[in-house]
N, C-alpha and C positions, 0 to 999 in steps of 0.2 A: 838758388833759384833754378828750377828745371824749365827748359824751353823745348817744346815739341814743335816740329815742322811737318805736319801731315801733307801728303801730296794729292789727296782726294777728299771730297766731301764726306764719304763714308768713313774714312780714317779719322777725320776731324770729329765727326759725331761720336765715333767710338771712344776717342780720348775724353770727350766731354761726358759720356756715359760713365766712364770709369772714375772721372774726377769732376763732378759738377761745379766745384768751386774754382776750377781753372779759369784764368783770365784770358780773354781773346785779344789778339793783336792783329790789326789790319795795317793801317797806315802809321799808327803809333803817335799821331800828332797830339792826342790827349794823354794817352797812357804814359808815354816817355816823359812828358812834362811832370806828371804826377810822381813818377818814380824819381826823377832828378831832384824834385823839391822835397822828397821824403814823405809825401802824402800817402803813399801806398808801397807795399813791398810784397808782391804776390809770390807765392811759393811755386806756382806752376803757370807758365804762359803757353798758350797754344797759338801759334802763328797761322793765320788763315790767308795770308797775303798771296800765296801761290795757288790758291784753289781756282781752277778754271771755271767751275760751276758758278762762282760768285761774280764773274766778270762779264756775264751776258748783258747786252744792252740792245733791246729791240725797240725801234721807234715806229710810229705810224699812228693810226687811230687809237690803238691800244699800246701803251708804253710799258715795257717790262725792264726794270733796271736792277741788276744784281747788286748785292750789298758791297761787293768789292770794286764797283765802278768808282773811279776817282772824280773829283770835281772838274778836273781838266777835261776828261772825257764827256762829262755832262755838258760842258760849255761847247764842245765840238759837235755833239750829236743831238741833244734834246732841243725841241722847239718851243716848249712851254716857257714863256718869258719870265713868269714868276720864279720858277726854279733856276733858270739860267742866271737871272740877275742876282739871286741869292748865292749861287755857287761862285759868282764873280767876286763877291764880297769876302769870301773865306780867305783869310790870311794872305800869304805871299804866293807867287808862282810855285815855289818849292813845296809849300803846304798843300796847295791845290793838286800838285802832282802826286802827293802821297795820301792825303786824306780821302776818305770814302763816304759814300752816302750811308752805308751800313754803320760806319763808325758814328756818324751823327745820330742815327736812330738808336744805337746801342748806348751811347753816352747819355742821351735823352735829357739834355739840358734845356730848360725853357728859353735859353739864349741861343740854342742851336740854329744856325742860319738857314738851313734848308727846311726846318720843321714847319714853320708857318706856311710855306709854299706847298709842302706835302699835304698839310691839313686843308688848305684852300683848294687843292686839286682832288680832294677826297680820296687820297691814296689808300691802298690796302697793303699791309705788310705781311709777307709770308715768312714763317719761322719753321724750323725743323729740329727734331731730336731723333736719336736712334730708337728711343722707346716708343714715342707717339707718332712718328712720321711728321708730315707737314700739317700746318694749320694756318689759317688766314685771320688776321686781326685788322679791322677797320682802324684808320688812324684815330678816329674819335675814341677808341678804347686802348690806344697804344701807351699813353703816358699816365701812369698811376700816381705820379708825383714827380717832384724834381729829381732827375737822374734815376727814375724808377720805371724802366720799360716793362711792358707786358711779356716778359720772358720768364719761362719756368726753368728750374735747374736742368742743365744739359742741353738747352736750346741755343741756337744761333739764328741770326737774321739771314734769310736767303735772298730776298729781293723786295722791291716795292713796285706795285702796279697801279696805273691810273689811266684815265681816258684823256687824250689830248683835247685841250679846251679852247683852242682858237687864240686870236691875238689880243683879246681884251683882258689883259691881266698885268699885274704889276707887283713888284716887291720893293719895299722901302725900309731903310735901316738908318738909325741914328746911333752915333757913338761919340766917344770923347775926342776922336780925331777922325780924319777922312778915310783911313785905310788901316788894315791889320789891327782890328779892334773888336772886342766883344760888344755885342749890341746892348745899348741902353734901352732901346725899344725897337721893335720891327713889326712890319705889317705886310701881309700878302692878301691881294684881292684878285679873285678870278670871276669874270663874268662870261659864262659859257652860253653864248647866244643860241647855239644850236639846240642845247638841252634846256634852255631857259632857266638857268640856275645862277645864283650869286652866292659866293662864299668869301668871307672875310675872316682871316686868322691873325692873331696877335702873338708876338713873341717877346719874352723878357719883361712882361708886365704882369706876371702872375706865376704860380707854381708850375703850371703846365702851359701848353699852347692853348689859347682861348679863342673860341669862335664867337664873333659879335653877331648873334642871331637877330637882334632887333634891327641893327643896321642893315643886315642882309635883307630882311623883310621890307625895309624902307626902299632900298635900291631896287628890289624886285617890283615893288609897286610903281616906282618911277618908270621902269622899263615897260611894264604892262601898259601904262598910260601912254607913253610916247612911242611904243613900238620897238620890239627887240631887234628888228632889222635895220633901224636907223641909229645914228650916233645920239648919245644922250648929252644934253647940254643943261646940267642942273643949275638952278639959280643960286645966288649967294646964300640965300636963306636955307635952301635945301642942303647945300654943302655944309653949312654951319650945323644944321640939325644932324646930319649924318656924322659929323665929327663928334658931336655930343653923345650920340648913341654908342659910338665906338669907345669913347673914353669911359662911358658908364660901364662897359663890359670889362674893362681892365681892373686888375687887382694888384697894383704895383706896391713895391716896398721901397724903403730907403736902404741904399747900400753904398759901397765905395764908388760906384759908377754914376749914381744919380739919385735924387730923391723921388719918392712916389709922386709928389705933385708935379715935378718936372716930367716924369714919364707920362703921366696922364695928359699933360699939355702937348707933349710931342706926338703922342699917338693920335690925338685929335687933329693936329696939323697934317700928319701923314694921311689920315682918313680922307680929309678934304681933297688932298692932292690925288689920292688913289681914285676917288670918285670922278674927278675931272679927267684923269688920264685914261681910265678904262672906258669912260663914256665917249671919249674922242676917238677910241680905236675903231677900226672898220668892223 
């Protein structure tokens, strides 16, 4: 196994241009598990953990988060609650100190904890290669399937960008225990009152992150009727209907962590809670 440790982004892109099949290593929280369990044996690893260009984190109205930013730094600097709460659920403190946002994007698992939040924040992913330079991919086009990101040979993830969306947002996750667990189901909901948009994204209940568009339209209608500037107090009937619409958007399967029926039930419960909590936010 060959391991390359470039010291600059240009050097890393050069290595990937020479060997597009090389495997990238950032925090290693996914890759090293796969190697230790014999699931993969890459011939060439390119470590991007030391690249300063990937560690940029600029916050404000426009957020720019480099692919090498760890979950711990996200917790310290980012104000978007959906992403902060998602980062807090990732593994242990040691994992959060090593794991990166770019790693979650590159692994591209439908159970990836930060991915529903990035979808609900309508993030844009910037990737780069030596041959084609930089290009931007909306999150809606990022996941081509389970563990299939929209990366071409020789490309790596540079950063994710999104607009700060205010306090009315939430991330919820269910697992087989309370911590250090892969999601059985997860949900992020962002109500951007300033831009008058509602986005609901579901994780671990389909082959990719799923947007519950019918539920988004329903919540938007409730806010149009009640006023975007005021807290939303949905009736029990409205909460139940919202949960039904979210559950209808899910495409869950049975696996070792839970059945499809259980996932659909859990995501409906999460949806009702999310509508309550985002509605109560200022």
